[in-house]
PAMI-923081 format. One record per residue (C-alpha): x, y, z; residue in one letter. Coordinates in pm, whole numbers, padded with zeros to 5 digits, always signed. Layout:
# PAMI-923081
XYZa...
# end
This chain:
# PAMI-923081
+00000+00000+00000m+00137+00342-00097m+00233+00574+00186k+00017+00886+00193k+00181+01228+00233v-00031+01534+00303l+00101+01864+00164i-00080+02121+00375a+00077+02439+00238d+00169+02590-00096d+00471+02415-00250m+00625+02395-00596h+00429+02132-00795p+00748+01935-00860s+00707+01778-00515i+00413+01573-00646l+00619+01405-00917t+00915+01353-00683m+00706+01175-00420l+00520+00965-00678s+00848+00846-00828e+00951+00682-00501i+00616+00517-00433g+00444+00775-00215f+00090+00904-00268s+00097+01286-00236p-00223+01467-00138d-00189+01836-00223y-00421+02049-00009q-00254+02391+00027p-00575+02563+00139n-00670+02315+00409i-00777+02473+00738q-00685+02346+01083r-01020+02181+01176p-01015+01969+00862e-00643+01899+00903l-00698+01766+01255l-00979+01549+01125n-00781+01377+00848i-00417+01372+00968i-00469+01022+01117k-00465+00882+00763d-00118+01007+00666y+00235+00881+00719e+00400+01203+00606g+00324+01575+00635l+00483+01864+00446l+00419+02220+00568i+00542+02577+00533r+00458+02841+00795s+00077+02822+00810k+00051+02502+01009t+00123+02490+01381k+00239+02153+01508i+00152+02143+01877d+00032+01883+02126k-00328+01924+02010e-00227+01848+01652f-00010+01552+01751l-00293+01402+01953a-00489+01362+01628h-00219+01184+01426q-00188+00808+01442q+00091+00701+01209k+00298+01003+01115l+00653+00896+01040a+00787+01233+00930f+00714+01605+00915i+00900+01813+00659g+00920+02192+00687r+00949+02356+00345a+01174+02633+00473g+01412+02705+00756a+01232+02797+01079g+01088+02539+01318l+00943+02789+01564d+00583+02679+01498l+00667+02317+01581i+00680+02163+01928d+01007+01986+01859i+01021+01803+02194e+00670+01664+02153a+00747+01550+01798v+01065+01376+01907e+00888+01200+02195q+00661+01038+01937l+00963+00928+01729n+00841+01133+01434i+01128+01239+01209q+01146+01616+01168l+01346+01790+00902f+01362+02133+00744a+01499+02259+00414a+01742+02524+00535n+01982+02439+00254e+01716+02510-00006g+01694+02886+00039n+02028+02980+00193s+02158+03121-00135d+01842+03328-00176a+01870+03466+00178v+02237+03554+00135a+02181+03735-00193e+01879+03922-00058h+02068+04027+00256t+02356+04161+00052l+02118+04330-00192g+01940+04511+00089m+02271+04626+00238l+02406+04760-00091l+02075+04935-00160s+02092+05099+00181l+02454+05208+00142f+02393+05355-00202n+02046+05497-00131k+01915+05311-00434i+01555+05286-00317n+01515+05657-00244w+01717+05768-00547a+01502+05551-00772d+01182+05698-00629a+01315+06053-00678e+01425+06003-01038v+01082+05864-01122r+00949+06199-01002q+01209+06381-01219k+01408+06481-00908i+01781+06461-00991w+01985+06488-00669l+02340+06358-00678r+02502+06495-00364e+02201+06411-00148a+02230+06050-00264n+02605+06005-00219r+02666+05649-00095g+02917+05477+00129i+03134+05172+00056e+03127+04833+00222l+03497+04770+00163k+03705+04801+00478g+03417+04739+00719m+03375+04455+00967t+03064+04243+00926v+02945+04052+01231g+02725+03747+01166i+02515+03605+01447i+02436+03242+01367g+02671+03056+01134y+02446+02790+00987g+02346+02758+00623n+02237+03122+00595m+02531+03274+00778g+02783+03072+00581k+02616+03159+00250a+02638+03528+00337l+03007+03498+00425s+03066+03342+00083e+02897+03637-00088r+03102+03883+00115l+03434+03724+00015a+03493+03964-00273g+03405+04286-00092f+03723+04343+00107g+03556+04313+00447v+03648+04132+00768e+03381+03876+00852v+03335+03772+01215l+03082+03517+01334a+02935+03402+01663y+02724+03090+01699d+02630+02956+02042c+02576+02606+01897f+02892+02568+01686k+03269+02582+01728t+03579+02536+01513d+03437+02680+01190y+03692+02954+01119s+03807+02953+00756s+03929+03183+00481h+03573+03320+00476l+03512+03392+00842v+03672+03422+01185k+03495+03255+01477e+03483+03501+01768v+03318+03568+02101t+03024+03805+02140m+03263+04045+02311e+03463+04074+01990e+03143+04118+01789i+03047+04406+02018f+03397+04555+01989e+03458+04546+01613k+03131+04522+01420t+03023+04785+01167d+02745+04576+01009v+02549+04318+01210l+02355+04044+01029s+02117+03811+01214l+02078+03448+01101h+01936+03278+01408i+01625+03068+01476p+01345+03197+01696l+01341+03027+02035n+01315+03121+02401e+01672+03249+02422s+01662+03449+02098s+01319+03611+02135k+01369+03990+02159m+01744+03931+02182l+01813+04253+01994v+01685+04528+02219n+01810+04857+02356d+02045+04693+02608a+02190+04463+02342y+02253+04743+02093l+02414+04961+02360s+02696+04703+02393k+02835+04780+02047f+03136+05008+02057k+03059+05158+01715k+02740+05290+01566n+02630+05002+01344i+02405+04892+01059f+02156+04614+01142l+02035+04343+00902l+01759+04101+00998n+01653+03832+00753t+01590+03567+01020s+01277+03604+01234r+01101+03927+01328g+01058+03842+01693e+01432+03823+01758v+01446+04205+01746a+01232+04472+01910s+01104+04712+01645v+01048+04981+01908a+01411+04954+02021d+01534+04949+01662i+01344+05275+01604l+01482+05426+01925k+01839+05345+01823n+01786+05473+01469l+01664+05800+01614q+01963+05827+01848s+02214+05737+01575g+02335+05422+01749k+02193+05243+01447l+02319+05408+01130r+02061+05219+00928g+01860+04898+00917a+01758+04637+00659c+01455+04445+00782l+01299+04161+00585d+01106+04055+00895v+00916+04239+01168l+00794+04125+01509e+00433+04161+01388n+00396+04101+01015e+00016+04114+01011k-00015+04475+00902m-00390+04488+00954k-00363+04353+01308q-00112+04594+01460l-00168+04710+01816k-00198+05090+01854p+00152+05120+01998e+00292+04908+01714q+00108+05120+01459e+00279+05431+01592e+00626+05271+01590v+00582+05125+01242y+00462+05456+01097e+00774+05631+01225q+00998+05349+01102l+00842+05353+00757f+00927+05722+00712q+01301+05677+00771m+01528+05699+00468k+01798+05486+00631n+01569+05183+00656v+01510+04921+00385i+01202+04699+00428l+01085+04388+00244t+00789+04154+00323p+00966+03840+00451h+01090+03743+00105i+01463+03692+00163a+01438+03321+00087g+01156+03361-00162w+01302+03317-00510t+01199+03122-00818v+01500+02895-00766e+01453+02838-00392s+01087+02746-00446y+01204+02433-00630r+01529+02373-00439k+01337+02345-00112i+01148+02050-00263n+01471+01888-00373e+01617+01913-00022v+01308+01765+00142l+01292+01491-00121f+01651+01386-00053e+01586+01374+00322k+01275+01161+00275i+01467+00922+00049k+01748+00899+00305k+01502+00828+00585m+01355+00534+00395y+01684+00417+00242g+01560+00479-00111l+01885+00509-00304y
# end
């Protein structure tokens, strides 16, 4: 009997062919809602999700034979990892699938900020031709501090190799990864030397609101902040405060602590409105890993992990 795999979120259609080729029966239901999902999950051996589906104890109580859960992306913050592991359900993500996309997007945001490309473009479209007001700065000679040296952090260090910068990295889960691309350092050295800080960390209890006023005050220099990880690792209110004081020279934010723009609290509305008016801020709607290529590569990564799990080589 073919093993049934429920695909409960939008994924590139190539996943259907991939799963069928190795004897699985894929059921593509990207618009399924939680009540229906809870009702039918007992019939499936595999589940593939993106960021819509929360895997908690309530969900797990409804499954009966899940062997694996695959996350089509990087973050596992919506999954109760401990509860999944207790049930011996294999859990894997596709971090490798969009690391190149995240690295390129991060660098693109930074270069746009440094060269005022977004504002200059908007002005020229209005027939405003201001050269001196849009004079940029150069990345060469700066020190880039990377927090989190997994797939995303490493991919960024590879992209930075040709820019003449010093790349420092801190990762509380890894050691012995210094190379020609990066120097492994302590947080104290990050605080001491960094000009540009880039966040590539998962959201968990220790990282939630990690970047706040107290954290930013520890940097010796006034810095640029890049966040393409998770919005809740950085306080938007404290980012705004430090932009206003000059401690932050600029910020590139692909993620925000509340990304539901129509559900902002009054205090968030006020902070966001001020942030959105600042010329030294680049904003994108959580699309750093969202490319045509990564859409398919994520499938390929998950497919290889499923094959490995079942020994299908």
